[in-house]
C-alpha positions in Angstrom: 22.5 -4.2 -5.7 19.9 -5.0 -3.0 18.8 -8.7 -3.1 15.6 -9.1 -5.1 13.3 -11.9 -6.3 11.6 -10.7 -9.4 8.0 -12.0 -9.6 5.8 -8.9 -9.9 4.3 -8.1 -13.3 6.3 -5.0 -14.0 6.3 -2.4 -15.3 2.7 -1.7 -14.5 0.8 0.4 -17.0 0.1 4.1 -16.8 -3.3 4.9 -18.3 -5.2 8.1 -19.0 -8.6 8.7 -17.2 -10.3 11.0 -19.7 -13.9 10.4 -18.7 -13.1 10.9 -15.0 -11.2 14.1 -15.9 -14.1 15.4 -17.9 -16.6 14.5 -15.2 -14.7 16.4 -12.6 -13.8 19.3 -14.9 -10.3 19.3 -13.6 -6.7 18.6 -14.7 -5.5 15.7 -16.8 -5.8 12.5 -14.7 -3.7 9.4 -15.1 -3.5 6.2 -13.1 -0.5 3.9 -12.4 -1.9 0.4 -12.2 -0.2 -1.2 -9.3 -3.4 -3.1 -8.7 -2.1 -5.3 -11.5 1.3 -6.4 -10.1 0.1 -10.0 -10.5 0.3 -11.7 -7.1 -3.0 -12.7 -5.6 -5.0 -9.9 -7.3 -2.0 -7.6 -7.1 -1.3 -4.5 -5.1 1.6 -2.3 -3.9 2.9 -4.9 -1.4 3.9 -7.3 -4.2 6.7 -4.8 -5.1 7.9 -4.7 -1.5 7.8 -8.5 -1.1 10.3 -8.9 -4.0 12.9 -7.4 -1.7 11.5 -8.7 1.7 11.5 -12.3 0.5 15.0 -12.0 -0.9 16.1 -10.7 2.6 14.2 -13.6 4.2 15.9 -16.2 2.0 19.3 -14.6 2.6 18.7 -15.2 6.4 17.7 -18.8 5.7 14.2 -18.1 7.1 11.5 -20.7 6.8 8.5 -18.8 8.2 7.1 -15.3 7.3 5.4 -13.5 10.1 3.5 -10.3 9.7 0.4 -8.5 11.0 -2.5 -6.4 9.8 -6.3 -5.7 10.0 -8.9 -8.4 9.2 -9.0 -7.2 5.5 -5.3 -6.6 5.2 -4.0 -6.4 1.6 -0.5 -6.7 2.9 -1.3 -10.0 4.7 -3.1 -11.4 1.7 -0.1 -10.8 -0.6 2.4 -12.0 2.0 0.4 -15.3 2.4 0.4 -15.7 -1.4 4.2 -15.0 -1.7 4.9 -17.5 1.2 2.9 -20.2 -0.7 4.7 -19.5 -3.9 8.2 -19.7 -2.5 7.7 -22.4 0.0 7.6 -20.5 3.3 5.2 -21.1 6.2 3.1 -18.1 7.0 1.8 -16.8 10.3 -0.5 -13.8 10.3 -1.5 -11.8 13.4 -4.8 -10.1 12.7 -6.6 -7.4 14.7 -9.5 -8.2 16.9 -11.6 -11.4 17.1 -12.3 -14.0 14.4 -15.4 -13.2 12.4 -18.1 -15.8 12.0 -17.3 -16.4 8.3 -14.2 -15.5 6.3 -14.7 -13.1 3.3 -12.6 -10.9 1.1 -8.9 -10.9 1.9 -9.3 -13.1 4.9 -10.8 -15.9 2.8 -7.8 -15.6 0.5 -5.4 -15.8 3.5 -7.0 -19.2 4.3 -6.8 -20.4 0.7 -3.1 -19.7 0.7 -2.6 -21.8 3.8 -1.7 -19.1 6.2 -2.0 -19.7 9.9 -4.0 -16.9 11.5 -3.6 -15.8 15.1 -6.2 -13.3 16.4 -4.9 -10.6 18.6 -8.1 -10.1 20.5 -7.9 -7.7 23.5 -4.1 -8.3 23.9 -3.4 -6.0 20.9 -1.8 -6.6 17.6 1.8 -5.5 18.3 2.2 -7.4 21.6 0.7 -10.6 20.0 3.0 -10.2 17.0 6.1 -10.2 19.2 4.8 -13.1 21.2 4.1 -15.1 18.0 7.6 -14.3 16.7 9.3 -15.4 20.0 7.3 -18.7 20.0 8.3 -19.4 16.4 12.0 -18.8 17.2 11.8 -21.1 20.2 10.1 -23.8 18.1 12.9 -23.7 15.5 10.7 -22.3 12.7 13.4 -19.7 11.7 10.9 -16.8 11.4 11.4 -13.6 9.4 9.4 -10.7 10.7 7.9 -8.4 8.1 6.8 -5.1 9.7 3.3 -3.7 9.3 2.7 -2.8 5.7 6.2 -4.1 4.7 7.4 -0.6 5.7 11.1 -1.3 6.3 14.0 0.2 4.2 14.0 -3.0 2.2 10.3 -2.8 1.5 10.3 0.9 0.8 13.2 0.5 -1.7 10.7 -1.2 -4.0 9.0 2.2 -4.4 12.2 4.1 -5.0 12.7 1.8 -8.0 9.0 2.1 -8.9 9.5 5.9 -9.2 12.5 5.1 -11.5 10.2 2.8 -13.5 7.7 5.7 -13.9 10.4 8.0 -15.2 11.6 5.4 -17.7 8.0 5.1 -19.0 8.4 8.7 -20.0 5.7 9.9 -17.6 6.6 13.0 -15.4 3.4 14.1 -13.7 3.1 17.4 -11.8 1.5 15.5 -8.9 1.5 11.9 -7.6 -1.4 11.1 -5.3 -1.8 7.8 -3.4 -2.9 6.3 -0.1 -0.4 6.5 2.8 -0.6 4.7 6.1 2.4 2.8 7.4 4.6 5.1 5.2 6.7 2.6 3.2 5.2 3.4 -0.2 5.5 7.2 0.3 9.1 6.9 1.8 10.2 4.9 -1.2 8.7 7.4 -3.7 10.3 10.3 -1.8 13.7 8.6 -1.7 13.3 7.6 -5.4 12.5 11.2 -6.4 15.7 12.4 -4.8 17.8 9.6 -6.2 16.5 9.7 -9.8 15.7 13.3 -10.2 11.9 13.5 -10.2 10.7 17.1 -9.7 6.9 16.6 -9.3 5.0 16.8 -6.0 4.4 13.5 -4.1 1.3 13.9 -2.0 0.0 11.1 0.3 -3.6 11.0 1.4 -3.5 9.7 4.9 -5.8 6.7 5.6 -5.5 6.7 9.4 -2.7 8.9 10.8 -2.4 12.6 11.7 -0.3 14.5 9.2 2.6 15.4 11.7 3.0 11.7 12.6 3.2 10.6 9.0 5.6 13.4 8.0 8.1 12.4 10.7 7.7 8.7 10.0 8.1 9.0 6.3 11.1 11.4 6.5 13.0 9.0 8.7 12.2 6.0 6.6 13.0 7.8 3.3 16.5 8.7 4.8 17.1 5.0 5.7 15.8 3.9 2.3 18.0 6.3 0.3 21.0 5.1 2.4 20.1 1.5 1.5 20.1 2.1 -2.2 23.4 4.1 -2.1 22.3 7.7 -1.8 23.4 9.8 1.1 20.3 12.0 1.6 18.5 13.5 4.5 14.8 14.5 4.7 12.9 16.6 7.1 9.2 16.5 8.0 8.8 19.6 5.9 9.9 17.7 2.8 6.9 15.3 3.1 3.5 16.2 1.7 0.6 14.6 3.6 -3.1 15.5 3.5 -5.0 14.1 6.5 -8.4 15.8 5.8 -10.1 12.7 4.8 -9.8 10.4 7.8 -13.6 10.2 8.1 -14.8 7.7 10.6 -11.4 6.1 11.0 -9.5 3.2 9.6 -11.7 0.7 7.7 -14.8 2.9 8.0 -16.3 3.5 4.5 -18.1 6.8 4.4 -19.9 8.8 1.7 -16.6 10.0 0.2 -15.2 6.6 -0.3 -18.5 5.3 -1.7 -18.7 8.1 -4.2 -15.1 7.6 -5.2 -15.7 3.8 -5.8 -18.7 4.5 -7.9 -17.1 7.3 -9.9 -14.0 5.3 -10.8 -16.1 2.2 -11.6 -18.6 4.0 -13.8 -16.4 6.5 -15.5 -13.3 4.4 -16.1 -14.2 0.8 -15.3 -11.6 0.8 -12.5 -12.2 -0.9 -9.1 -10.9 0.7 -5.9 -11.0 -0.7 -2.4 -13.1 0.6 0.5 -10.2 1.4 2.9 -7.1 2.6 1.1 -7.5 3.6 -2.6 -11.1 4.5 -2.0 -10.1 7.1 0.7 -7.2 8.4 -1.4 -9.4 8.7 -4.4 -12.0 10.6 -2.3 -9.3 13.0 -1.4 -8.2 13.4 -5.0 -11.8 14.1 -6.1 -12.3 16.7 -3.4 -9.0 18.4 -4.2 -9.9 18.6 -7.9 -13.3 20.1 -7.0 -11.6 22.7 -4.7 -9.4 23.8 -7.6 -6.3 22.6 -5.7 -4.6 21.6 -9.0 -4.1 23.9 -12.0 -6.2 23.0 -15.1 -3.0 22.5 -17.1 -1.3 20.1 -14.6 -1.0 16.4 -14.9 -2.1 14.4 -11.9 -1.2 10.7 -11.5 -3.2 8.5 -9.1 -1.0 5.6 -8.0 -3.4 2.8 -7.6 -2.1 0.6 -4.8 -4.7 -2.2 -5.2 -6.9 -3.8 -2.6 -9.8 -5.0 -4.7 -10.6 -8.2 -2.7 -11.8 -6.1 0.2 -14.8 -5.2 -2.0 -16.1 -8.7 -1.3 -15.8 -8.4 2.5 -19.2 -8.9 4.2 -18.9 -5.5 6.0 -18.7 -3.5 2.8 -20.7 -5.4 0.3 -24.2 -4.2 1.4 -23.0 -0.6 1.7 -21.8 -0.6 -1.9 -25.2 -1.6 -3.2 -27.1 1.2 -1.6 
């Protein structure tokens, strides 16, 4: 068994979305509530951190280091996990420090994370520099990759797919936000390992489809190997739709705004402006195009992100 610290609130519920289904006039829509995994307002990274923190403990690490955007859900959950299990936490965030913390960044501060701003130097270079300095200072750092997308992190979603099967839910389609690729790689590996036959379609948040297909295929292979399944995947095995990139990462357009309002007003569900908002916008458009058959079951895997709704840059846009 892969080392794991169990602290997520699992299994997460699967709920029907009858009012949204009726409003769109499409197939039966369900939602998997990984926005309710329990750690710091929840989200998909909580599942990954169960495995990543176990790996950090096994290496006798004292400090967690990772990187993300200013409103990173991954960084927020990492900071919370570090606080809960007694690690120091260093976060490398993109760009320059804003005038006032809001949304996820405010929570990073509350959890006691030390924030390093990448500025013009760039996030990846700054991350490696911070990690080296922590090593030299004897802080025993453990480096969590962007989005927690390593085989250990992705394994969480292989087991999440097994969880879905054990709940007796076998949708024809699973739709979700994909970016760093760990969630999708885990689902794809889990489908192969546990015999799921449905389609696993990632809505890209920021990457071209060919880039994501290659990335996910390789990570799915490594993830399957980690959980004891000798499996290979090609880019052709990976389903990615990159038609909804809009204005780029973190830019909330009309599609995301409509999706947030529809989910909120039809089902009382909150999405986030960057990830689940964009994935839901893709889902809504695909339903309207007739992409899914009326008799199919489509599950939207809600990966969380709610605190970003309270970021200064999005709040006014959502009230228009």
